[in-house]
N, CA and C atoms as an extended XYZ file, in Angstrom:
348
Properties=species:S:1:pos:R:3:atomname:S:1:resname:S:1:resid:I:1 pbc="F F F"
N         0.843       -1.183        0.000 N   MET     1
C         0.000        0.000        0.000 CA  MET     1
C         0.881        1.236        0.000 C   MET     1
N         0.440        2.224       -0.717 N   ALA     2
C         1.143        3.511       -0.750 CA  ALA     2
C         0.282        4.543       -0.046 C   ALA     2
N         0.931        5.440        0.665 N   LEU     3
C         0.237        6.489        1.404 CA  LEU     3
C         0.856        7.829        1.024 C   LEU     3
N         0.016        8.750        0.574 N   LYS     4
C         0.501       10.088        0.234 CA  LYS     4
C        -0.301       11.103        1.028 C   LYS     4
N         0.350       12.218        1.350 N   GLU     5
C        -0.385       13.289        2.023 CA  GLU     5
C        -0.158       14.596        1.284 C   GLU     5
N        -1.186       15.423        1.324 N   LYS     6
C        -1.056       16.789        0.838 CA  LYS     6
C        -1.973       17.635        1.701 C   LYS     6
N        -1.813       18.938        1.578 N   PHE     7
C        -2.586       19.842        2.419 CA  PHE     7
C        -3.356       20.838        1.587 C   PHE     7
N        -4.522       21.145        2.065 N   GLU     8
C        -5.324       22.225        1.502 CA  GLU     8
C        -5.637       23.128        2.694 C   GLU     8
N        -4.820       24.163        2.865 N   GLY     9
C        -4.937       25.010        4.051 CA  GLY     9
C        -4.580       24.199        5.292 C   GLY     9
N        -5.492       24.149        6.261 N   ASP    10
C        -5.247       23.404        7.498 CA  ASP    10
C        -5.873       22.011        7.477 C   ASP    10
N        -6.202       21.531        6.274 N   ILE    11
C        -6.826       20.225        6.109 CA  ILE    11
C        -5.820       19.277        5.454 C   ILE    11
N        -5.613       18.119        6.086 N   ALA    12
C        -4.731       17.106        5.511 CA  ALA    12
C        -5.553       16.151        4.665 C   ALA    12
N        -5.032       15.826        3.488 N   ILE    13
C        -5.661       14.834        2.622 CA  ILE    13
C        -4.695       13.658        2.527 C   ILE    13
N        -5.131       12.515        3.027 N   ILE    14
C        -4.318       11.302        2.971 CA  ILE    14
C        -4.908       10.405        1.886 C   ILE    14
N        -4.097       10.071        0.900 N   THR    15
C        -4.538        9.196       -0.185 CA  THR    15
C        -3.893        7.829       -0.007 C   THR    15
N        -4.735        6.808        0.074 N   LEU    16
C        -4.255        5.434        0.215 CA  LEU    16
C        -4.413        4.719       -1.122 C   LEU    16
N        -3.442        3.868       -1.454 N   LYS    17
C        -3.510        3.098       -2.695 CA  LYS    17
C        -3.047        1.675       -2.402 C   LYS    17
N        -3.860        0.707       -2.806 N   GLY    18
C        -3.520       -0.696       -2.571 CA  GLY    18
C        -4.516       -1.334       -1.624 C   GLY    18
N        -4.036       -2.293       -0.841 N   ASP    19
C        -4.890       -3.005        0.106 CA  ASP    19
C        -4.547       -2.590        1.532 C   ASP    19
N        -5.574       -2.511        2.356 N   LEU    20
C        -5.392       -2.192        3.775 CA  LEU    20
C        -5.723       -3.464        4.550 C   LEU    20
N        -4.687       -4.295        4.768 N   ILE    21
C        -4.951       -5.629        5.309 CA  ILE    21
C        -4.072       -6.007        6.502 C   ILE    21
N        -3.240       -5.132        6.984 N   GLY    22
C        -2.383       -5.476        8.121 CA  GLY    22
C        -1.054       -4.760        8.029 C   GLY    22
N        -0.109       -5.208        8.850 N   ASP    23
C         1.209       -4.584        8.834 CA  ASP    23
C         1.897       -4.841        7.506 C   ASP    23
N         2.674       -3.899        7.011 N   PRO    24
C         3.039       -2.615        7.597 CA  PRO    24
C         2.040       -1.490        7.288 C   PRO    24
N         1.026       -1.770        6.464 N   GLU    25
C         0.091       -0.724        6.045 CA  GLU    25
C        -0.628       -0.071        7.224 C   GLU    25
N        -1.150       -0.904        8.123 N   THR    26
C        -1.926       -0.343        9.227 CA  THR    26
C        -1.045        0.460       10.180 C   THR    26
N         0.192        0.014       10.366 N   THR    27
C         1.119        0.762       11.224 CA  THR    27
C         1.469        2.102       10.586 C   THR    27
N         1.675        2.099        9.274 N   GLU    28
C         1.996        3.337        8.564 CA  GLU    28
C         0.845        4.341        8.683 C   GLU    28
N        -0.388        3.841        8.548 N   LEU    29
C        -1.552        4.713        8.669 CA  LEU    29
C        -1.664        5.262       10.089 C   LEU    29
N        -1.487        4.398       11.076 N   LYS    30
C        -1.544        4.820       12.481 CA  LYS    30
C        -0.489        5.887       12.772 C   LYS    30
N         0.713        5.664       12.285 N   ASP    31
C         1.804        6.625       12.499 CA  ASP    31
C         1.508        7.960       11.823 C   ASP    31
N         0.931        7.922       10.614 N   LYS    32
C         0.616        9.152        9.878 CA  LYS    32
C        -0.435        9.960       10.632 C   LYS    32
N        -1.481        9.301       11.118 N   ILE    33
C        -2.528        9.986       11.887 CA  ILE    33
C        -1.925       10.591       13.152 C   ILE    33
N        -1.107        9.814       13.850 N   GLY    34
C        -0.457       10.306       15.069 CA  GLY    34
C         0.424       11.512       14.803 C   GLY    34
N         1.157       11.476       13.706 N   SER    35
C         2.036       12.578       13.329 CA  SER    35
C         1.240       13.843       13.026 C   SER    35
N         0.154       13.702       12.277 N   LEU    36
C        -0.687       14.863       11.956 CA  LEU    36
C        -1.266       15.476       13.225 C   LEU    36
N        -1.784       14.634       14.098 N   LEU    37
C        -2.387       15.138       15.341 CA  LEU    37
C        -1.329       15.804       16.222 C   LEU    37
N        -0.129       15.235       16.270 N   ALA    38
C         0.957       15.818       17.063 CA  ALA    38
C         1.339       17.201       16.531 C   ALA    38
N         1.156       17.405       15.224 N   ASP    39
C         1.446       18.699       14.606 CA  ASP    39
C         0.257       19.662       14.686 C   ASP    39
N        -0.808       19.243       15.370 N   GLY    40
C        -1.972       20.118       15.540 CA  GLY    40
C        -2.928       20.105       14.361 C   GLY    40
N        -2.779       19.131       13.479 N   ILE    41
C        -3.671       19.023       12.314 CA  ILE    41
C        -4.740       17.992       12.635 C   ILE    41
N        -5.969       18.464       12.786 N   SER    42
C        -7.038       17.549       13.201 CA  SER    42
C        -8.207       17.500       12.224 C   SER    42
N        -8.045       18.129       11.063 N   LYS    43
C        -9.042       18.030        9.994 CA  LYS    43
C        -8.421       17.157        8.916 C   LYS    43
N        -8.981       15.965        8.757 N   ILE    44
C        -8.358       14.991        7.868 CA  ILE    44
C        -9.397       14.382        6.926 C   ILE    44
N        -9.038       14.361        5.647 N   VAL    45
C        -9.837       13.670        4.635 CA  VAL    45
C        -9.010       12.476        4.185 C   VAL    45
N        -9.588       11.282        4.242 N   MET    46
C        -8.900       10.080        3.798 CA  MET    46
C        -9.527        9.626        2.477 C   MET    46
N        -8.732        9.678        1.418 N   ASP    47
C        -9.171        9.293        0.075 CA  ASP    47
C        -8.924        7.797       -0.109 C   ASP    47
N       -10.008        7.021       -0.172 N   LEU    48
C        -9.903        5.572       -0.312 CA  LEU    48
C       -10.214        5.098       -1.736 C   LEU    48
N       -10.191        6.010       -2.696 N   GLY    49
C       -10.564        5.689       -4.062 CA  GLY    49
C        -9.707        4.625       -4.728 C   GLY    49
N        -8.473        4.457       -4.271 N   LYS    50
C        -7.581        3.469       -4.882 CA  LYS    50
C        -7.323        2.279       -3.959 C   LYS    50
N        -8.161        2.143       -2.920 N   VAL    51
C        -8.060        0.991       -2.025 CA  VAL    51
C        -8.999       -0.093       -2.565 C   VAL    51
N        -8.423       -1.242       -2.880 N   LYS    52
C        -9.217       -2.309       -3.481 CA  LYS    52
C        -9.807       -3.261       -2.442 C   LYS    52
N        -9.078       -3.493       -1.360 N   TYR    53
C        -9.508       -4.493       -0.386 CA  TYR    53
C        -9.152       -4.047        1.031 C   TYR    53
N       -10.080       -4.253        1.936 N   VAL    54
C        -9.864       -3.977        3.357 CA  VAL    54
C       -10.338       -5.203        4.123 C   VAL    54
N        -9.532       -5.704        5.045 N   ASN    55
C        -9.965       -6.820        5.886 CA  ASN    55
C       -10.260       -6.303        7.288 C   ASN    55
N       -10.471       -7.217        8.233 N   SER    56
C       -10.842       -6.800        9.588 CA  SER    56
C        -9.741       -5.978       10.257 C   SER    56
N        -8.491       -6.294        9.982 N   THR    57
C        -7.378       -5.524       10.543 CA  THR    57
C        -7.390       -4.100        9.990 C   THR    57
N        -7.646       -3.996        8.688 N   GLY    58
C        -7.736       -2.679        8.054 CA  GLY    58
C        -8.894       -1.871        8.604 C   GLY    58
N       -10.047       -2.522        8.795 N   LEU    59
C       -11.202       -1.833        9.401 CA  LEU    59
C       -10.853       -1.342       10.799 C   LEU    59
N       -10.158       -2.185       11.550 N   GLY    60
C        -9.748       -1.798       12.900 CA  GLY    60
C        -8.859       -0.573       12.892 C   GLY    60
N        -7.969       -0.485       11.905 N   SER    61
C        -7.077        0.679       11.843 CA  SER    61
C        -7.856        1.944       11.475 C   SER    61
N        -8.866        1.817       10.618 N   LEU    62
C        -9.703        2.975       10.283 CA  LEU    62
C       -10.507        3.435       11.494 C   LEU    62
N       -11.051        2.482       12.236 N   ILE    63
C       -11.825        2.814       13.444 CA  ILE    63
C       -10.915        3.459       14.489 C   ILE    63
N        -9.715        2.919       14.635 N   SER    64
C        -8.745        3.490       15.573 CA  SER    64
C        -8.381        4.917       15.181 C   SER    64
N        -8.159        5.133       13.888 N   ALA    65
C        -7.830        6.479       13.403 CA  ALA    65
C        -8.967        7.446       13.706 C   ALA    65
N       -10.190        7.013       13.463 N   LEU    66
C       -11.349        7.855       13.747 CA  LEU    66
C       -11.407        8.221       15.231 C   LEU    66
N       -11.189        7.247       16.095 N   GLY    67
C       -11.203        7.494       17.539 CA  GLY    67
C       -10.135        8.483       17.972 C   GLY    67
N        -8.926        8.320       17.441 N   LYS    68
C        -7.827        9.224       17.807 CA  LYS    68
C        -8.105       10.651       17.358 C   LYS    68
N        -8.622       10.786       16.137 N   VAL    69
C        -8.927       12.122       15.624 CA  VAL    69
C       -10.036       12.767       16.454 C   VAL    69
N       -11.072       12.017       16.762 N   ARG    70
C       -12.169       12.552       17.581 CA  ARG    70
C       -11.693       12.919       18.988 C   ARG    70
N       -10.841       12.068       19.570 N   ASP    71
C       -10.304       12.356       20.911 CA  ASP    71
C        -9.497       13.647       20.914 C   ASP    71
N        -8.892       13.979       19.777 N   ALA    72
C        -8.098       15.208       19.659 CA  ALA    72
C        -8.976       16.412       19.302 C   ALA    72
N       -10.290       16.181       19.235 N   GLY    73
C       -11.203       17.278       18.911 CA  GLY    73
C       -11.319       17.553       17.431 C   GLY    73
N       -10.857       16.613       16.622 N   GLY    74
C       -10.870       16.806       15.179 CA  GLY    74
C       -11.954       16.016       14.491 C   GLY    74
N       -11.821       15.957       13.168 N   LYS    75
C       -12.810       15.264       12.352 CA  LYS    75
C       -12.095       14.531       11.232 C   LYS    75
N       -12.500       13.270       11.017 N   LEU    76
C       -11.965       12.446        9.942 CA  LEU    76
C       -13.106       12.118        8.989 C   LEU    76
N       -12.920       12.484        7.717 N   LEU    77
C       -13.917       12.210        6.688 CA  LEU    77
C       -13.318       11.252        5.673 C   LEU    77
N       -14.122       10.331        5.172 N   LEU    78
C       -13.673        9.391        4.155 CA  LEU    78
C       -14.271        9.779        2.809 C   LEU    78
N       -13.469        9.655        1.761 N   ALA    79
C       -13.928       10.032        0.421 CA  ALA    79
C       -13.597        8.937       -0.582 C   ALA    79
N       -14.390        8.892       -1.637 N   ARG    80
C       -14.173        8.008       -2.784 CA  ARG    80
C       -14.043        6.540       -2.392 C   ARG    80
N       -14.962        6.051       -1.611 N   ILE    81
C       -14.916        4.660       -1.186 CA  ILE    81
C       -15.385        3.776       -2.345 C   ILE    81
N       -14.557        2.813       -2.738 N   GLY    82
C       -14.895        1.905       -3.830 CA  GLY    82
C       -16.012        0.944       -3.443 C   GLY    82
N       -16.563        0.282       -4.437 N   ASP    83
C       -17.706       -0.610       -4.211 CA  ASP    83
C       -17.414       -1.725       -3.216 C   ASP    83
N       -16.249       -2.381       -3.339 N   ASN    84
C       -15.925       -3.475       -2.417 CA  ASN    84
C       -15.858       -2.993       -0.977 C   ASN    84
N       -15.187       -1.887       -0.772 N   VAL    85
C       -15.045       -1.339        0.580 CA  VAL    85
C       -16.397       -0.814        1.072 C   VAL    85
N       -17.150       -0.183        0.198 N   GLN    86
C       -18.475        0.322        0.564 CA  GLN    86
C       -19.379       -0.829        1.019 C   GLN    86
N       -19.351       -1.945        0.293 N   ASN    87
C       -20.156       -3.101        0.679 CA  ASN    87
C       -19.766       -3.593        2.066 C   ASN    87
N       -18.479       -3.607        2.355 N   LEU    88
C       -17.995       -4.016        3.674 CA  LEU    88
C       -18.489       -3.049        4.751 C   LEU    88
N       -18.483       -1.748        4.442 N   PHE    89
C       -18.975       -0.747        5.391 CA  PHE    89
C       -20.467       -0.942        5.661 C   PHE    89
N       -21.219       -1.315        4.642 N   VAL    90
C       -22.659       -1.542        4.819 CA  VAL    90
C       -22.882       -2.784        5.685 C   VAL    90
N       -22.197       -3.874        5.364 N   ILE    91
C       -22.358       -5.130        6.106 CA  ILE    91
C       -22.008       -4.950        7.579 C   ILE    91
N       -20.936       -4.210        7.852 N   THR    92
C       -20.468       -4.019        9.230 CA  THR    92
C       -21.140       -2.846        9.943 C   THR    92
N       -22.034       -2.164        9.225 N   GLN    93
C       -22.744       -1.001        9.761 CA  GLN    93
C       -21.834        0.195       10.023 C   GLN    93
N       -20.626        0.174        9.474 N   LEU    94
C       -19.708        1.304        9.660 CA  LEU    94
C       -20.141        2.530        8.867 C   LEU    94
N       -21.104        2.365        7.961 N   VAL    95
C       -21.646        3.529        7.257 CA  VAL    95
C       -22.321        4.477        8.242 C   VAL    95
N       -22.711        3.956        9.401 N   LYS    96
C       -23.344        4.783       10.437 CA  LYS    96
C       -22.307        5.465       11.329 C   LYS    96
N       -21.063        5.019       11.241 N   VAL    97
C       -19.992        5.529       12.112 CA  VAL    97
C       -19.156        6.593       11.406 C   VAL    97
N       -18.835        6.338       10.143 N   PHE    98
C       -17.976        7.242        9.379 CA  PHE    98
C       -18.800        8.207        8.541 C   PHE    98
N       -18.277        9.415        8.386 N   ASP    99
C       -18.848       10.375        7.437 CA  ASP    99
C       -18.150       10.125        6.104 C   ASP    99
N       -18.928        9.744        5.092 N   THR   100
C       -18.349        9.414        3.797 CA  THR   100
C       -18.883       10.344        2.709 C   THR   100
N       -18.031       10.611        1.725 N   TYR   101
C       -18.368       11.531        0.642 CA  TYR   101
C       -17.933       10.940       -0.694 C   TYR   101
N       -18.667       11.295       -1.743 N   GLU   102
C       -18.381       10.758       -3.077 CA  GLU   102
C       -17.041       11.228       -3.619 C   GLU   102
N       -16.648       12.448       -3.283 N   THR   103
C       -15.392       13.003       -3.791 CA  THR   103
C       -14.621       13.674       -2.659 C   THR   103
N       -13.333       13.862       -2.899 N   VAL   104
C       -12.493       14.592       -1.939 CA  VAL   104
C       -12.975       16.036       -1.833 C   VAL   104
N       -13.354       16.629       -2.968 N   ASP   105
C       -13.820       18.018       -2.959 CA  ASP   105
C       -15.051       18.205       -2.082 C   ASP   105
N       -15.966       17.245       -2.108 N   ARG   106
C       -17.158       17.351       -1.250 CA  ARG   106
C       -16.785       17.263        0.225 C   ARG   106
N       -15.842       16.392        0.540 N   ALA   107
C       -15.395       16.295        1.931 CA  ALA   107
C       -14.699       17.587        2.363 C   ALA   107
N       -13.866       18.153        1.483 N   LEU   108
C       -13.203       19.418        1.789 CA  LEU   108
C       -14.232       20.530        2.002 C   LEU   108
N       -15.297       20.507        1.214 N   ALA   109
C       -16.329       21.535        1.321 CA  ALA   109
C       -16.982       21.530        2.700 C   ALA   109
N       -17.068       20.358        3.315 N   VAL   110
C       -17.646       20.274        4.665 CA  VAL   110
C       -16.795       21.080        5.645 C   VAL   110
N       -15.484       20.915        5.577 N   PHE   111
C       -14.588       21.661        6.452 CA  PHE   111
C       -14.626       23.156        6.137 C   PHE   111
N       -14.635       23.490        4.866 N   LYS   112
C       -14.621       24.895        4.464 CA  LYS   112
C       -15.914       25.602        4.817 C   LYS   112
N       -17.032       24.897        4.760 N   ALA   113
C       -18.327       25.482        5.103 CA  ALA   113
C       -18.397       25.833        6.584 C   ALA   113
N       -17.707       25.061        7.412 N   LYS   114
C       -17.726       25.303        8.857 CA  LYS   114
C       -16.918       26.534        9.261 C   LYS   114
N       -16.044       27.005        8.366 N   LYS   115
C       -15.243       28.188        8.666 CA  LYS   115
C       -16.075       29.462        8.564 C   LYS   115
N       -17.109       29.428        7.725 N   LYS   116
C       -17.904       30.624        7.464 CA  LYS   116
C       -18.819       30.944        8.611 C   LYS   116
C-alpha cells in the first residue's frame, strides 16, 4: 500500500492506494494519523478511491484512526470509497460511524463550510 499526504490550508488529505490488510500498512496509517495530530492538524480527509480491499485488521485501523482524531477534537472524513469497501462498510454497519463523501472536494467543502 502507498500512502501520500497533501494539504489544503489546514486540512490534511491522505490518499491510500492498494490493500489495507495489516502490517506494515496499518502501522503506517496509524503513524501518519499520530504525526498529523501531534502537529496540531485535526481536519483529515482520507481518500480511499484506490483501495481495493480492506480486511478486519484494516477496518480496525480505520476505526482506531477515527477514535484518535475525535479524541483530539478533530474530524476524519472518508472520500471516494470503492464498491468493495463500501459493501464491507454496509455489512459491518460502519456507514453509520464514518462520514463518507463521493469526492475529496465534497469532503473538503464540509470543512470549508464550517469556517464561514
